C-alpha positions in Angstrom: 0.7 23.6 5.6 -1.7 22.3 8.3 -0.4 19.2 10.2 -2.2 16.8 12.4 -1.2 16.4 16.1 1.5 13.9 17.0 0.0 10.5 17.1 1.3 6.9 17.4 -0.2 5.8 14.1 -1.4 7.7 11.0 -3.0 6.2 8.0 -3.6 7.4 4.4 -6.0 6.2 1.7 -5.8 7.6 -1.8 -9.1 7.3 -3.7 -10.3 7.8 -7.2 -13.9 7.0 -8.0 -14.0 4.4 -5.2 -17.5 5.1 -4.0 -18.4 1.4 -4.2 -15.7 0.3 -1.7 -14.3 3.1 0.4 -17.2 3.5 2.8 -16.9 -0.1 4.0 -13.1 0.3 4.0 -13.2 3.3 6.3 -16.0 1.9 8.5 -14.0 -1.3 9.3 -10.8 0.6 9.7 -12.2 2.9 12.3 -14.0 0.1 14.1 -10.7 -1.8 14.5 -8.6 1.2 15.5 -10.9 2.6 18.2 -8.4 1.8 21.0 -5.3 3.1 19.0 -3.8 6.6 19.1 -4.8 7.0 15.4 -5.6 9.5 12.8 -6.8 9.0 9.2 -6.3 11.1 6.1 -8.1 10.6 2.8 -6.8 12.1 -0.4 -9.1 12.2 -3.4 -7.6 12.3 -6.8 -10.3 14.5 -8.3 -13.0 11.8 -8.5 -16.0 12.5 -10.7 -18.4 10.4 -8.5 -19.8 11.2 -5.1 -16.8 9.7 -3.1 -15.8 12.9 -1.3 -19.4 13.8 -0.4 -20.1 10.4 0.9 -17.0 10.3 3.1 -17.7 13.7 4.5 -21.3 12.9 5.3 -20.5 9.5 7.0 -17.2 10.4 8.6 -17.1 14.2 9.4 -14.1 13.8 11.8 -11.9 12.2 9.1 -9.7 14.7 7.2 -10.4 14.7 3.5 -8.0 16.4 1.1 -9.2 16.9 -2.5 -6.9 17.4 -5.5 -7.9 19.4 -8.6 -6.4 16.8 -10.9 -5.6 13.1 -10.8 -1.8 13.1 -10.4 -1.4 9.5 -9.4 -1.2 7.1 -6.5 2.2 8.3 -5.2 1.4 12.0 -5.4 -1.8 11.5 -3.4 0.0 9.6 -0.6 2.8 12.2 -0.5 0.2 14.9 0.1 -0.9 13.0 3.1 2.6 12.2 4.3 3.5 15.9 4.2 0.8 16.5 6.9 1.3 13.6 9.3 3.3 13.5 12.5 3.4 9.9 13.8 5.6 7.1 14.7 4.1 4.7 12.2 2.2 5.3 9.0 -0.2 2.8 7.3 -0.6 2.8 3.5 -4.1 1.5 2.7 -5.9 0.9 -0.6 -9.6 1.9 -0.6 -10.5 -1.8 -1.3 -8.9 -3.1 1.8 -11.1 -4.6 4.6 -10.0 -5.2 8.2 -11.7 -7.9 10.2 -9.4 -7.6 13.2 -7.3 -5.1 15.1 -4.4 -5.9 12.8 -2.9 -2.3 13.1 -2.3 -2.7 16.8 -0.7 -6.1 16.2 1.6 -4.5 13.6 2.5 -1.7 15.9 3.4 -4.1 18.7 5.5 -6.2 16.4 7.4 -3.2 15.0 7.9 -1.9 18.6 9.5 -5.3 19.4 11.6 -5.4 16.3 13.1 -2.0 15.8 15.1 -2.9 12.8 11.9 -3.3 10.7 11.2 -0.3 8.5 8.2 -1.7 6.6 5.8 -4.5 7.7 3.1 -6.2 5.6 0.6 -8.8 6.7 -0.8 -11.7 4.8 -3.2 -10.3 2.1 -6.3 -12.4 1.5 -8.9 -12.4 -1.2 -12.5 -11.7 0.0 -13.2 -15.4 0.0 -10.4 -16.0 2.5 -7.8 -17.5 0.1 -4.3 -16.1 0.2 -3.5 -13.4 -2.4 0.0 -14.1 -3.6 1.6 -10.7 -4.2 5.3 -9.9 -5.1 7.9 -10.2 -2.4 11.0 -9.9 -4.6 12.3 -7.0 -6.7 10.6 -6.9 -10.1 12.7 -8.4 -13.0 12.0 -9.1 -16.7 11.4 -12.8 -16.0 9.1 -12.1 -13.1 7.0 -9.4 -14.7 7.0 -10.2 -18.4 8.1 -13.9 -19.0 5.8 -15.1 -16.2 2.8 -14.1 -18.2 3.6 -16.8 -20.8 2.6 -20.4 -20.1 6.1 -22.0 -20.4 7.4 -19.5 -17.9 4.4 -19.1 -15.6 6.4 -20.7 -12.7 8.3 -17.5 -12.4 5.2 -15.9 -10.9 5.3 -18.3 -8.0 9.0 -17.5 -7.5 8.2 -13.7 -7.6 5.4 -14.0 -5.0 7.1 -16.9 -3.1 3.9 -18.8 -3.5 6.0 -22.0 -3.9 7.2 -21.7 -0.3 5.4 -22.6 2.9 5.7 -19.4 4.9 4.4 -19.8 8.4 6.6 -17.4 10.3 7.6 -13.7 9.7 10.3 -13.5 7.0 12.4 -10.8 5.5 11.4 -9.9 1.9 12.7 -7.5 -0.7 9.5 -5.8 -1.7 6.2 -5.1 0.0 2.8 -4.8 -1.7 1.4 -1.3 -2.0 -2.1 -2.2 -1.1 -1.5 -2.4 2.7 1.7 -1.9 4.8 3.0 -0.2 7.8 6.1 2.0 7.6 8.2 4.0 10.0 7.0 7.5 9.4 10.5 8.9 10.0 12.1 6.7 7.4 9.2 7.4 4.9 9.9 11.1 5.3 13.7 10.6 4.9 13.1 9.2 1.4 10.5 11.8 0.7 7.8 9.3 0.2 6.8 8.0 -3.2 8.6 8.8 -6.5 5.8 10.7 -8.2 7.1 9.7 -11.7 5.2 6.5 -11.2 1.6 7.4 -11.8 0.5 3.9 -10.8 2.2 0.4 -10.6 5.8 -0.3 -9.5 5.7 2.7 -7.1 5.5 0.1 -4.3 8.6 -1.8 -5.4 10.5 1.4 -5.8 9.4 2.6 -2.3 10.5 -0.7 -0.6 13.8 -0.6 -2.5 14.6 2.9 -1.1 13.3 2.1 2.4 15.6 -0.9 2.7 18.4 1.6 3.3 16.9 2.2 6.7 15.9 -1.3 7.8 14.2 -4.6 7.0 11.1 -5.2 5.0 9.1 -8.0 6.6 6.1 -10.2 5.7 4.1 -11.5 8.7 1.7 -14.3 7.8 0.3 -14.3 11.3 -1.6 -11.1 10.6 -4.0 -10.5 7.7 -6.3 -8.1 5.8 -8.7 -8.6 2.9 -8.2 -7.1 -0.5 -10.9 -6.9 -3.2 -8.3 -6.9 -6.0 -9.5 -5.9 -9.5 -6.3 -6.3 -11.5 -6.9 -3.2 -13.6 -3.6 -3.5 -15.4 -4.8 -6.6 -17.3 -8.4 -5.7 -17.7 -8.3 -2.4 -19.5 -6.1 -0.9 -22.3 -5.5 2.3 -20.2 -4.4 0.2 -17.2 -2.1 -1.9 -19.4 -0.5 1.2 -20.9 0.1 2.7 -17.5 1.5 -0.6 -16.3 4.0 -0.8 -19.2 5.1 2.9 -18.8 5.7 2.4 -15.1 7.6 -0.9 -15.7 10.0 0.9 -18.1 10.5 3.8 -15.7 11.3 1.3 -12.9 13.8 -0.7 -15.0 15.5 2.5 -16.3 15.8 3.9 -12.8 17.3 0.7 -11.3 19.1 -0.8 -14.3 22.5 -0.4 -12.5 21.2 -1.4 -9.1 
Protein backbone atom coordinates (compact mmCIF):
# COMPACT_ATOMS: atom_id res chain seq x y z
CA UNK A 1 0.00 0.00 0.00
CA UNK A 2 1.37 3.39 -1.01
CA UNK A 3 2.29 5.71 1.85
CA UNK A 4 3.06 9.41 1.80
CA UNK A 5 6.43 10.73 2.96
CA UNK A 6 6.93 11.46 6.65
CA UNK A 7 5.47 14.88 7.46
CA UNK A 8 4.70 16.91 10.56
CA UNK A 9 0.99 17.12 9.86
CA UNK A 10 -1.34 15.05 7.72
CA UNK A 11 -5.02 15.67 7.19
CA UNK A 12 -7.94 13.66 5.92
CA UNK A 13 -11.31 14.62 4.50
CA UNK A 14 -13.98 12.03 3.74
CA UNK A 15 -16.50 13.21 1.20
CA UNK A 16 -19.78 11.97 -0.22
CA UNK A 17 -21.61 14.20 -2.71
CA UNK A 18 -20.04 17.31 -1.19
CA UNK A 19 -19.50 19.20 -4.44
CA UNK A 20 -21.16 22.30 -3.01
CA UNK A 21 -18.79 22.73 -0.08
CA UNK A 22 -15.55 20.81 -0.48
CA UNK A 23 -13.81 23.06 -3.01
CA UNK A 24 -13.96 26.04 -0.65
CA UNK A 25 -12.98 23.78 2.24
CA UNK A 26 -9.82 22.61 0.47
CA UNK A 27 -8.99 26.07 -0.88
CA UNK A 28 -9.01 27.64 2.58
CA UNK A 29 -7.25 24.67 4.15
CA UNK A 30 -4.34 24.83 1.70
CA UNK A 31 -4.18 28.62 1.98
CA UNK A 32 -3.72 28.40 5.74
CA UNK A 33 -1.23 25.52 5.76
CA UNK A 34 1.20 26.89 3.17
CA UNK A 35 3.97 27.29 5.77
CA UNK A 36 3.35 23.90 7.40
CA UNK A 37 4.98 20.55 6.62
CA UNK A 38 1.60 19.27 5.54
CA UNK A 39 -0.06 16.70 3.32
CA UNK A 40 -3.74 16.25 2.50
CA UNK A 41 -5.70 13.14 1.58
CA UNK A 42 -9.26 13.04 0.31
CA UNK A 43 -11.30 9.84 0.42
CA UNK A 44 -14.47 9.82 -1.66
CA UNK A 45 -17.21 7.41 -0.57
CA UNK A 46 -18.38 6.69 -4.14
CA UNK A 47 -20.08 10.02 -4.79
CA UNK A 48 -22.49 10.20 -7.69
CA UNK A 49 -21.86 13.88 -8.33
CA UNK A 50 -18.74 15.50 -9.80
CA UNK A 51 -16.89 15.86 -6.47
CA UNK A 52 -13.86 13.77 -7.44
CA UNK A 53 -13.44 15.33 -10.87
CA UNK A 54 -13.70 18.83 -9.44
CA UNK A 55 -11.07 18.13 -6.78
CA UNK A 56 -8.65 16.59 -9.26
CA UNK A 57 -9.07 19.50 -11.65
CA UNK A 58 -8.59 22.22 -9.03
CA UNK A 59 -6.02 20.49 -6.82
CA UNK A 60 -3.93 18.05 -8.90
CA UNK A 61 -1.29 17.75 -6.16
CA UNK A 62 -3.82 16.53 -3.56
CA UNK A 63 -4.11 12.76 -3.24
CA UNK A 64 -7.66 11.56 -3.90
CA UNK A 65 -8.69 8.03 -3.00
CA UNK A 66 -11.95 6.74 -4.44
CA UNK A 67 -14.03 3.95 -2.94
CA UNK A 68 -16.28 1.69 -5.00
CA UNK A 69 -19.01 1.81 -2.35
CA UNK A 70 -20.13 4.08 0.49
CA UNK A 71 -18.87 2.22 3.55
CA UNK A 72 -19.22 5.09 5.96
CA UNK A 73 -17.35 7.94 7.60
CA UNK A 74 -15.02 5.85 9.76
CA UNK A 75 -14.10 3.45 6.97
CA UNK A 76 -13.09 6.35 4.74
CA UNK A 77 -10.91 7.95 7.38
CA UNK A 78 -9.25 4.63 8.12
CA UNK A 79 -8.27 4.27 4.46
CA UNK A 80 -6.46 7.58 4.80
CA UNK A 81 -4.94 6.70 8.16
CA UNK A 82 -3.44 3.52 6.69
CA UNK A 83 -1.41 5.66 4.29
CA UNK A 84 -0.21 8.58 6.40
CA UNK A 85 3.09 8.92 8.22
CA UNK A 86 3.01 12.00 10.42
CA UNK A 87 3.33 13.33 13.94
CA UNK A 88 -0.17 14.81 13.96
CA UNK A 89 -3.26 14.04 11.94
CA UNK A 90 -6.22 16.36 11.40
CA UNK A 91 -9.73 15.00 10.90
CA UNK A 92 -11.74 17.45 8.80
CA UNK A 93 -15.32 17.51 7.56
CA UNK A 94 -15.86 18.78 3.99
CA UNK A 95 -18.01 21.64 5.34
CA UNK A 96 -15.28 23.07 7.59
CA UNK A 97 -13.80 26.47 6.70
CA UNK A 98 -10.54 27.89 8.04
CA UNK A 99 -10.08 31.64 8.33
CA UNK A 100 -6.71 31.49 10.11
CA UNK A 101 -3.63 29.31 10.49
CA UNK A 102 -5.34 27.28 13.20
CA UNK A 103 -3.51 24.06 12.34
CA UNK A 104 -0.11 25.59 13.14
CA UNK A 105 -1.56 26.94 16.38
CA UNK A 106 -2.83 23.48 17.31
CA UNK A 107 0.51 21.85 16.49
CA UNK A 108 2.35 24.37 18.67
CA UNK A 109 -0.05 23.78 21.55
CA UNK A 110 0.24 20.00 21.35
CA UNK A 111 4.03 20.28 21.15
CA UNK A 112 3.93 22.28 24.38
CA UNK A 113 1.48 19.88 26.04
CA UNK A 114 2.69 16.38 25.26
CA UNK A 115 0.01 14.73 27.38
CA UNK A 116 -2.71 15.77 24.90
CA UNK A 117 -3.78 13.07 22.48
CA UNK A 118 -6.68 14.93 20.83
CA UNK A 119 -7.26 18.67 20.52
CA UNK A 120 -10.34 20.46 19.24
CA UNK A 121 -10.79 24.21 18.77
CA UNK A 122 -13.96 26.24 19.17
CA UNK A 123 -16.38 25.35 16.38
CA UNK A 124 -18.35 28.30 15.02
CA UNK A 125 -21.41 28.58 12.83
CA UNK A 126 -20.87 30.43 9.56
CA UNK A 127 -22.40 33.55 11.15
CA UNK A 128 -19.69 33.52 13.82
CA UNK A 129 -21.80 32.26 16.71
CA UNK A 130 -20.51 29.36 18.78
CA UNK A 131 -21.63 25.90 17.73
CA UNK A 132 -22.19 24.02 20.96
CA UNK A 133 -21.18 20.41 20.36
CA UNK A 134 -20.93 17.48 22.80
CA UNK A 135 -18.01 17.45 25.21
CA UNK A 136 -19.18 14.61 27.48
CA UNK A 137 -19.71 10.93 26.77
CA UNK A 138 -23.16 10.26 25.27
CA UNK A 139 -25.84 9.04 27.66
CA UNK A 140 -29.58 8.40 27.44
CA UNK A 141 -30.46 11.70 29.09
CA UNK A 142 -28.07 13.68 26.90
CA UNK A 143 -29.02 12.11 23.57
CA UNK A 144 -32.67 11.12 23.99
CA UNK A 145 -34.28 12.95 26.92
CA UNK A 146 -32.70 16.27 25.91
CA UNK A 147 -34.85 16.29 22.76
CA UNK A 148 -37.99 16.71 24.88
CA UNK A 149 -38.80 20.17 26.20
CA UNK A 150 -38.96 19.31 29.94
CA UNK A 151 -35.43 17.88 29.69
CA UNK A 152 -33.90 20.23 27.10
CA UNK A 153 -31.45 21.56 29.70
CA UNK A 154 -29.55 18.28 29.41
CA UNK A 155 -28.31 19.43 25.99
CA UNK A 156 -26.52 22.36 27.63
CA UNK A 157 -24.94 20.01 30.13
CA UNK A 158 -23.91 17.65 27.32
CA UNK A 159 -22.25 20.44 25.32
CA UNK A 160 -21.20 22.42 28.40
CA UNK A 161 -22.94 25.44 26.88
CA UNK A 162 -24.06 26.40 30.38
CA UNK A 163 -20.44 27.10 31.33
CA UNK A 164 -18.27 30.10 30.50
CA UNK A 165 -15.23 28.42 28.97
CA UNK A 166 -12.47 30.93 28.26
CA UNK A 167 -9.39 28.74 28.70
CA UNK A 168 -8.35 25.30 27.43
CA UNK A 169 -10.12 22.54 29.37
CA UNK A 170 -10.03 18.79 29.48
CA UNK A 171 -13.15 17.19 28.00
CA UNK A 172 -14.38 13.62 27.62
CA UNK A 173 -15.38 13.65 23.97
CA UNK A 174 -14.33 15.63 20.91
CA UNK A 175 -16.49 16.50 17.93
CA UNK A 176 -15.79 14.53 14.78
CA UNK A 177 -16.07 17.52 12.44
CA UNK A 178 -12.60 18.91 13.21
CA UNK A 179 -9.86 17.80 15.57
CA UNK A 180 -6.14 17.09 15.70
CA UNK A 181 -4.86 13.78 17.04
CA UNK A 182 -1.48 12.22 17.63
CA UNK A 183 -1.03 9.95 14.63
CA UNK A 184 0.83 7.33 16.66
CA UNK A 185 -2.06 7.02 19.13
CA UNK A 186 -4.62 6.95 16.33
CA UNK A 187 -2.78 4.04 14.76
CA UNK A 188 -2.52 2.23 18.09
CA UNK A 189 -6.29 2.11 18.40
CA UNK A 190 -6.56 1.25 14.68
CA UNK A 191 -8.57 4.35 13.88
CA UNK A 192 -12.33 4.38 13.80
CA UNK A 193 -14.60 1.49 14.68
CA UNK A 194 -16.09 0.83 11.25
CA UNK A 195 -19.26 -0.64 12.74
CA UNK A 196 -20.42 2.96 13.06
CA UNK A 197 -21.45 4.02 9.56
CA UNK A 198 -22.06 7.57 10.77
CA UNK A 199 -22.75 9.24 14.16
CA UNK A 200 -21.25 8.28 17.53
CA UNK A 201 -18.01 7.20 15.84
CA UNK A 202 -16.41 10.39 17.18
CA UNK A 203 -17.47 9.72 20.79
CA UNK A 204 -16.24 6.14 20.49
CA UNK A 205 -12.92 7.34 19.06
CA UNK A 206 -12.33 9.82 21.89
CA UNK A 207 -13.24 7.21 24.46
CA UNK A 208 -10.56 4.88 23.12
CA UNK A 209 -7.97 7.64 22.63
CA UNK A 210 -8.25 8.64 26.29
CA UNK A 211 -6.20 5.56 27.12
CA UNK A 212 -3.18 7.41 25.68
CA UNK A 213 -3.71 10.98 26.87
CA UNK A 214 -6.00 13.93 27.39
CA UNK A 215 -8.79 15.22 25.16
CA UNK A 216 -8.71 19.02 25.24
CA UNK A 217 -11.00 21.79 23.99
CA UNK A 218 -9.28 25.11 23.24
CA UNK A 219 -11.62 28.13 22.86
CA UNK A 220 -8.75 30.38 21.82
CA UNK A 221 -8.65 28.73 18.39
CA UNK A 222 -11.58 28.33 15.99
CA UNK A 223 -12.90 27.05 12.67
CA UNK A 224 -16.25 27.48 10.92
CA UNK A 225 -18.67 24.61 10.32
CA UNK A 226 -21.66 24.72 7.95
CA UNK A 227 -23.64 22.19 10.01
CA UNK A 228 -26.66 20.57 8.29
CA UNK A 229 -27.95 18.31 11.10
CA UNK A 230 -28.86 15.47 8.71
CA UNK A 231 -29.85 13.19 11.58
CA UNK A 232 -32.92 15.33 12.28
CA UNK A 233 -33.80 16.40 8.77
CA UNK A 234 -34.19 13.11 6.92
CA UNK A 235 -35.67 9.70 7.70
CA UNK A 236 -32.54 7.93 6.48
CA UNK A 237 -30.31 10.11 8.65
CA UNK A 238 -32.52 9.54 11.68
CA UNK A 239 -32.41 5.76 11.17
CA UNK A 240 -28.62 5.76 10.87
CA UNK A 241 -28.40 7.92 14.00
CA UNK A 242 -30.57 5.52 16.02
CA UNK A 243 -28.66 2.46 14.80
CA UNK A 244 -25.33 4.03 15.75
CA UNK A 245 -26.70 5.10 19.12
CA UNK A 246 -27.68 1.52 19.94
CA UNK A 247 -24.30 0.20 18.80
CA UNK A 248 -22.55 2.72 21.00
CA UNK A 249 -24.61 1.95 24.10
CA UNK A 250 -24.24 -1.81 23.64
CA UNK A 251 -20.48 -1.48 23.18
CA UNK A 252 -19.95 0.71 26.25
CA UNK A 253 -22.78 -0.49 28.52
CA UNK A 254 -20.28 -1.83 31.05
CA UNK A 255 -17.89 1.07 30.70
